[in-house]
N, C-alpha and C positions, 0 to 999 in steps of 0.2 A: 883273572880279573878283567872285566870289561873296561876299556878306556874310550872315553868319548871327548871330542873337541867341541866347545861351545864358545860363543862370544858373549860379551856383556848383554844382559837382558834376554838371553836365550835360555831355554829350559829343557829338562829331561823329565820323563815320566817313569815312575817306579810302580809297576802294577797300575791299577785304575785310580788310586787314591793319593799317591804321593807326587808332589811336583817339587823339583829342585831347580832353582833359578840362579844364574850367575848374576849377582847384584853389582859387584865391583871387583876390579882387578888393579891392584897397585903393586908394582915390582913382583916379588915372589909370593904375594898373599892374594887369595881370592876370597870374597865375601859371598856366601851362599844364603839364599832365602829358601826356606823349606816349609811347604804347605803339606800337613799330614793330619789325618783324623786324630782327635785327642787320645784315643785308645792305642795309638802307636807312639811309643816313647821315642824321642829324638835327642841324642846326646852327642857331645864331642867324645872321641874314644877314650881320652883320659878321664873324663867324668864317668862314662859307662864303667870303666875298670875300677874306679873307686867305689862306685855303688856295688859292684859285684864283690869287692873285697869286704865291704861292710855287711853284705848279706851272708857271706861265707868266710868268716875270718880265719878259719882253719885250712882253707884251700887257696890256691893261687888262681887269679883271674886269668882265663885264656886270652892271650893277646892275638889280634888279627895278624901281627907280625911274626908269629911263631913259625918255625920251619915245619915242613910236611915230612 
């Protein structure tokens, strides 16, 4: 996993089309602003996993936290 440090109002680029900006930092919470083309879905992990469970009700959604 790549770990980057950023301050409020600073951004990182993912590829040529996705910009992630630190909008706010309060205590242990960070608010992110994400600019991405509409064809790239952007979800919180728990929402993504729920979508995957609905698509494939007979299989478990693979978690990013699973061990290798």
